C-alpha positions as CSV (number, residue, x, y, z in Angstrom):
1,M,36.5,-41.2,4.0
2,K,36.7,-37.4,3.9
3,A,34.4,-37.4,0.4
4,L,31.9,-39.6,1.8
5,I,31.7,-37.3,5.0
6,I,31.2,-34.4,2.9
7,A,28.5,-35.8,0.6
8,S,26.7,-37.2,3.7
9,A,26.9,-33.6,5.3
10,L,25.6,-31.9,1.9
11,S,22.9,-34.7,1.8
12,L,21.5,-33.7,5.2
13,V,21.6,-30.0,4.4
14,G,19.5,-30.9,1.4
15,S,17.2,-32.7,3.3
16,C,16.8,-30.1,6.0
17,A,16.5,-27.3,3.2
18,T,13.8,-29.7,1.6
19,T,11.9,-30.3,5.0
20,S,12.1,-26.5,5.8
21,Y,10.5,-25.6,2.5
22,T,7.8,-28.0,2.6
23,Q,6.9,-26.8,6.1
24,K,6.7,-23.4,5.0
25,I,4.4,-24.4,2.3
26,E,2.3,-26.3,5.0
27,N,2.2,-23.2,7.2
28,L,1.3,-20.9,4.3
29,K,-1.5,-23.1,3.3
30,E,-3.0,-23.4,6.9
31,S,-2.8,-19.5,7.1
32,I,-5.2,-19.1,4.4
33,V,-8.4,-19.0,6.2
34,F,-11.7,-17.4,4.9
35,E,-12.9,-15.5,8.0
36,R,-16.6,-14.8,6.7
37,P,-17.1,-17.5,4.2
38,E,-21.0,-16.7,4.2
39,A,-20.2,-13.0,3.2
40,V,-18.1,-14.5,0.3
41,I,-21.0,-16.7,-0.8
42,K,-23.8,-14.3,0.0
43,Y,-22.3,-11.5,-2.3
44,G,-20.8,-14.1,-4.8
45,N,-24.2,-15.0,-5.5
46,T,-25.2,-11.8,-6.6
47,I,-23.4,-12.5,-9.4
48,T,-25.9,-14.3,-11.8
49,P,-26.0,-16.0,-15.3
50,D,-29.1,-13.6,-16.4
51,E,-27.0,-10.4,-15.6
52,L,-23.8,-11.7,-17.0
53,S,-25.7,-12.6,-20.1
54,A,-27.3,-9.1,-20.5
55,H,-24.0,-7.3,-20.3
56,V,-22.2,-10.0,-22.8
57,Y,-25.2,-9.6,-25.2
58,K,-25.3,-5.7,-24.9
59,L,-21.4,-5.5,-25.4
60,S,-21.2,-7.7,-28.4
61,S,-24.2,-6.3,-30.2
62,N,-24.2,-4.5,-33.3
63,D,-24.8,-1.1,-31.3
64,F,-20.8,-1.2,-30.4
65,E,-19.5,-2.5,-33.7
66,G,-17.0,-4.7,-32.4
67,R,-15.5,-2.1,-29.9
68,Q,-12.4,-1.2,-31.9
69,T,-10.0,1.1,-30.1
70,G,-10.4,4.7,-30.7
71,R,-13.8,4.2,-32.7
72,N,-17.3,4.9,-32.3
73,G,-18.3,1.6,-31.0
74,F,-15.4,1.4,-28.4
75,H,-16.6,4.9,-27.0
76,K,-20.3,3.7,-26.8
77,A,-19.2,0.6,-24.9
78,S,-16.9,2.7,-22.5
79,K,-20.1,5.1,-21.8
80,Y,-22.2,1.7,-20.9
81,L,-19.7,0.9,-18.5
82,K,-19.8,4.6,-17.1
83,D,-23.4,4.7,-16.9
84,F,-23.3,1.1,-15.1
85,Y,-20.9,2.2,-12.3
86,I,-22.8,5.4,-11.9
87,S,-25.9,3.7,-11.5
88,N,-24.6,1.4,-8.8
89,D,-22.7,3.9,-6.9
90,V,-19.5,2.8,-7.8
91,P,-17.2,6.1,-8.0
92,S,-14.5,6.7,-10.1
93,P,-10.8,7.2,-8.6
94,L,-10.2,10.1,-10.9
95,G,-13.3,12.2,-9.1
96,S,-16.6,13.6,-10.1
97,D,-18.0,11.7,-13.0
98,N,-14.9,11.1,-15.0
99,Y,-14.3,7.3,-15.4
100,Y,-11.9,7.7,-18.3
101,Q,-8.1,7.4,-18.2
102,S,-7.5,9.2,-21.5
103,I,-4.8,8.1,-23.8
104,P,-3.6,10.3,-26.7
105,K,-3.5,9.3,-30.2
106,S,0.3,9.7,-30.1
107,Y,0.5,6.4,-27.9
108,F,-1.0,4.1,-30.5
109,T,-0.1,3.1,-34.0
110,K,-0.6,5.5,-36.9
111,D,-4.1,4.0,-37.8
112,S,-5.5,4.3,-34.2
113,L,-7.2,7.3,-32.6
114,A,-7.2,8.6,-29.2
115,S,-8.8,6.0,-26.8
116,Q,-9.5,5.6,-22.9
117,N,-9.1,3.3,-20.1
118,V,-12.4,3.0,-18.3
119,V,-11.7,2.9,-14.5
120,A,-14.1,2.5,-11.2
121,F,-12.8,2.2,-7.6
122,I,-13.9,1.2,-4.2
123,E,-11.9,2.6,-1.3
124,G,-10.6,0.1,1.3
125,S,-11.5,1.0,5.0
126,E,-8.4,0.0,6.7
127,H,-5.8,-0.1,4.0
128,P,-7.0,2.5,1.5
129,E,-3.7,3.0,-0.1
130,E,-3.2,-0.7,-0.9
131,I,-4.7,-1.5,-4.3
132,I,-5.9,-4.6,-5.9
133,I,-6.6,-4.2,-9.5
134,L,-9.0,-6.2,-11.2
135,S,-8.6,-6.0,-15.2
136,G,-10.1,-7.0,-18.4
137,H,-9.7,-5.5,-22.0
138,L,-12.7,-4.0,-23.2
139,D,-11.5,-3.5,-27.0
140,H,-11.9,-6.0,-29.8
141,L,-11.4,-6.2,-33.7
142,G,-14.1,-3.7,-34.8
143,T,-15.7,-4.2,-38.4
144,S,-14.3,-5.2,-41.6
145,E,-16.2,-4.4,-44.8
146,E,-19.7,-5.4,-43.6
147,T,-18.4,-8.0,-40.9
148,T,-18.6,-7.2,-37.3
149,Y,-16.3,-9.1,-35.1
150,Y,-18.6,-9.2,-31.8
151,G,-15.9,-10.4,-29.4
152,A,-18.4,-12.1,-27.0
153,D,-15.7,-14.3,-25.3
154,D,-13.1,-11.9,-26.4
155,N,-13.7,-10.1,-24.1
156,A,-17.2,-9.4,-23.2
157,S,-17.1,-12.1,-21.0
158,G,-14.2,-10.5,-18.9
159,T,-15.8,-7.2,-19.0
160,A,-19.4,-8.6,-17.8
161,A,-17.5,-10.3,-15.0
162,L,-15.5,-7.4,-13.8
163,M,-19.2,-5.3,-13.7
164,E,-20.6,-8.1,-11.5
165,I,-17.7,-8.6,-9.4
166,A,-17.8,-4.7,-8.9
167,Q,-21.4,-4.7,-8.2
168,A,-21.0,-7.6,-5.7
169,F,-18.3,-5.8,-3.6
170,I,-20.3,-2.4,-3.5
171,A,-23.4,-4.5,-2.4
172,A,-21.5,-6.0,0.2
173,K,-19.8,-2.4,1.2
174,K,-23.3,-0.8,1.5
175,E,-24.2,-3.8,3.9
176,G,-21.0,-3.2,6.0
177,Y,-18.8,-5.7,4.6
178,G,-16.6,-3.3,2.6
179,P,-13.0,-4.3,1.7
180,K,-10.1,-3.5,4.0
181,R,-7.8,-2.7,0.8
182,S,-9.0,-0.6,-2.2
183,I,-10.0,-2.5,-5.3
184,L,-9.7,-0.7,-9.2
185,F,-11.7,-1.7,-11.8
186,L,-9.8,-1.5,-14.8
187,H,-11.3,-1.9,-18.4
188,L,-8.4,-1.7,-20.8
189,T,-8.3,-0.6,-24.4
190,A,-5.9,-1.6,-27.1
191,E,-5.1,-4.9,-25.9
192,E,-5.8,-6.5,-29.4
193,S,-3.0,-3.8,-30.8
194,G,-0.4,-5.0,-28.5
195,L,-1.5,-4.7,-24.8
196,L,-1.4,-0.8,-25.0
197,G,-3.9,0.3,-22.5
198,S,-2.1,-1.8,-19.7
199,S,1.2,-0.7,-21.1
200,Y,0.1,3.2,-20.7
201,Y,-1.4,2.3,-17.4
202,V,1.9,1.2,-15.6
203,K,3.7,4.1,-17.2
204,H,1.0,6.4,-15.7
205,P,-0.4,4.5,-12.8
206,I,-3.5,6.2,-11.2
207,F,-2.0,4.6,-8.0
208,S,1.5,3.9,-7.1
209,L,2.7,0.6,-8.4
210,N,4.4,0.6,-5.1
211,N,1.1,0.2,-3.5
212,T,-0.5,-2.4,-5.8
213,V,-0.7,-5.6,-4.3
214,A,-1.8,-7.6,-7.3
215,N,-3.5,-7.8,-10.7
216,L,-6.1,-10.3,-11.4
217,N,-6.7,-10.1,-15.1
218,I,-9.6,-11.8,-16.9
219,D,-9.4,-12.4,-20.8
220,M,-11.9,-15.1,-22.2
221,I,-13.5,-17.1,-19.5
222,G,-17.0,-17.8,-21.3
223,R,-16.5,-20.8,-23.3
224,V,-15.0,-24.2,-23.4
225,D,-11.8,-25.4,-25.5
226,P,-11.5,-28.2,-27.8
227,K,-9.3,-30.0,-25.1
228,H,-11.9,-29.6,-22.4
229,D,-14.9,-30.7,-24.7
230,R,-13.0,-33.9,-25.9
231,L,-12.7,-34.5,-22.2
232,Q,-16.3,-33.7,-21.5
233,D,-15.2,-31.2,-18.9
234,D,-16.5,-27.8,-18.9
235,N,-16.0,-27.3,-15.0
236,Y,-12.4,-25.7,-15.4
237,I,-10.6,-22.3,-15.8
238,Y,-6.8,-22.1,-17.1
239,I,-4.8,-20.3,-14.3
240,I,-1.8,-18.5,-15.7
241,G,1.0,-16.9,-13.6
242,A,-0.4,-17.4,-10.3
243,D,2.8,-18.5,-9.1
244,R,5.7,-17.0,-11.2
245,I,6.1,-14.1,-8.8
246,S,4.1,-14.7,-5.6
247,T,4.0,-18.2,-4.0
248,E,1.2,-17.2,-1.6
249,L,-0.9,-15.8,-4.4
250,H,-1.0,-19.3,-5.8
251,Y,-2.2,-20.9,-2.7
252,I,-4.8,-18.2,-2.0
253,S,-6.1,-19.0,-5.6
254,E,-6.3,-22.7,-4.7
255,A,-7.9,-21.9,-1.3
256,A,-10.4,-19.8,-2.8
257,N,-11.5,-22.4,-5.3
258,T,-11.7,-25.4,-2.8
259,W,-13.7,-23.2,-0.4
260,F,-16.2,-21.8,-2.8
261,T,-16.3,-23.2,-6.5
262,N,-14.5,-26.5,-7.0
263,L,-13.4,-25.8,-10.5
264,N,-10.5,-27.8,-12.1
265,L,-7.7,-25.1,-12.0
266,D,-5.7,-26.2,-15.3
267,Y,-2.1,-24.9,-15.1
268,S,-1.3,-26.5,-18.7
269,Y,-0.5,-23.1,-19.9
270,N,1.6,-21.9,-16.8
271,K,4.7,-23.9,-18.0
272,E,7.7,-21.8,-18.4
273,D,8.4,-23.6,-22.0
274,E,4.6,-23.7,-23.1
275,P,4.7,-22.8,-26.9
276,N,1.8,-20.6,-27.0
277,R,3.2,-18.3,-24.4
278,Y,0.0,-17.1,-23.1
279,Y,1.7,-15.5,-20.0
280,Y,3.0,-12.7,-22.4
281,R,-0.2,-12.2,-24.4
282,S,-2.6,-10.3,-22.2
283,D,-2.7,-7.7,-20.1
284,H,-1.5,-9.0,-17.1
285,Y,2.0,-9.1,-18.2
286,N,2.7,-5.4,-18.2
287,F,1.9,-5.6,-14.6
288,A,4.1,-8.8,-14.1
289,Y,7.1,-7.2,-15.8
290,K,6.9,-4.6,-13.0
291,G,7.4,-7.2,-10.5
292,L,3.6,-7.6,-9.5
293,P,2.1,-10.7,-8.7
294,V,-0.9,-11.7,-11.2
295,I,-3.2,-14.2,-12.1
296,F,-4.4,-14.5,-15.7
297,Y,-7.8,-16.3,-16.0
298,F,-8.6,-17.9,-19.5
299,N,-10.8,-20.6,-20.9
300,G,-8.6,-21.3,-24.1
301,E,-8.9,-20.7,-27.6
302,H,-11.7,-22.1,-29.5
303,E,-12.8,-22.1,-33.2
304,D,-14.4,-18.7,-33.0
305,Y,-11.4,-16.9,-31.6
306,H,-10.9,-13.5,-33.4
307,K,-13.8,-14.4,-35.8
308,P,-17.1,-12.9,-36.8
309,T,-18.7,-16.0,-35.2
310,D,-17.7,-15.3,-31.6
311,T,-21.1,-14.4,-30.6
312,P,-23.0,-14.1,-27.3
313,D,-25.2,-17.3,-27.8
314,K,-22.3,-19.4,-27.7
315,I,-21.3,-18.3,-24.2
316,N,-22.0,-20.7,-21.1
317,Y,-23.6,-18.2,-18.8
318,P,-23.6,-20.7,-15.5
319,L,-19.9,-21.4,-16.1
320,L,-19.2,-17.5,-16.6
321,Q,-21.0,-17.0,-13.3
322,K,-18.7,-19.8,-11.6
323,R,-15.4,-18.3,-13.1
324,S,-16.4,-15.0,-12.0
325,Q,-17.3,-16.3,-8.4
326,L,-13.7,-17.6,-8.0
327,I,-12.3,-14.2,-9.2
328,F,-14.5,-12.6,-6.7
329,A,-13.3,-15.0,-3.8
330,T,-10.0,-14.5,-4.8
331,A,-9.9,-10.7,-4.8
332,W,-12.0,-10.8,-1.5
333,Y,-9.3,-12.9,0.4
334,L,-6.9,-10.1,-1.0
335,A,-8.6,-7.3,0.1
336,N,-9.7,-8.2,3.4
337,S,-6.7,-10.5,4.8
338,K,-5.0,-9.4,8.0
339,H,-1.5,-9.1,6.1
340,R,-0.7,-7.7,2.6
341,L,0.2,-10.2,0.1
342,N,3.9,-11.5,0.2
343,P,4.9,-10.5,-3.5
344,N,7.6,-13.0,-3.3
345,K,8.5,-16.7,-4.0
346,L,9.2,-18.9,-1.2
């Protein structure tokens, strides 16, 4: 009888705990409300397929020679970004016209040259010390003999998205809708060499990691992978890592999608035992390793991954727009919510 009583008591405790957790989740979901949805739509619509296309075509052109870390093409691409931010009145967090976080040759492998992360910054109006980092790697594989690895999807697509998202936020700020928290736009070098640009940043952060709210990282968001091609579903994006550290971040991402973009959020690659291990394979991981909430946005690999055939004519620009708008909306909420993101799991 005693065993039965104890078992019944434990069952009751477990039931109460489950109910309590379920209620917490429901309360969290109900609390995520976009207070100025018309502003999110207005400025999100400044992200256009034509402008995204112009950036992707430029970044993956012969002019930039495959954007290999430390090489001439990468430096040209860096200047292209710097000129873009200057022309759009998006300042540097480093002051003056210095948009480069310089990384010495000694940090890279023996075959690499000195390089730089490219950075731009929009200061928050109410909590400027709290930083949202939006990132994507700028580098690619360069050239081999007479072959250029253009890297249109990997990662000119993510670079173009960051540029357009920054332009949307600065347009909002100029019209009185600036973010309450600060946003750092971080174009990373040497991802292809082992996530070295992001590794350098977390070891030498421009802003304290203690004040960093979250990292939204973009790497390959312009194509459709074979799985979704077979399903005849191009209205998707893989979401990786959103719930690994912060439960709230996951539901903010879900809410942003429900309110504004209605993409199919595919969590297939977010499983702990997922054999491709994408969670560990792009720049967000260096932030996650430091305990910072992250989301990795990804369209999956395709037949042109890491091949010279990854060219800008194969990008789906309306889809790139929609995915960029999801990231913009998610960043908007993080930057403007009444409270700072809860960095923990419930």
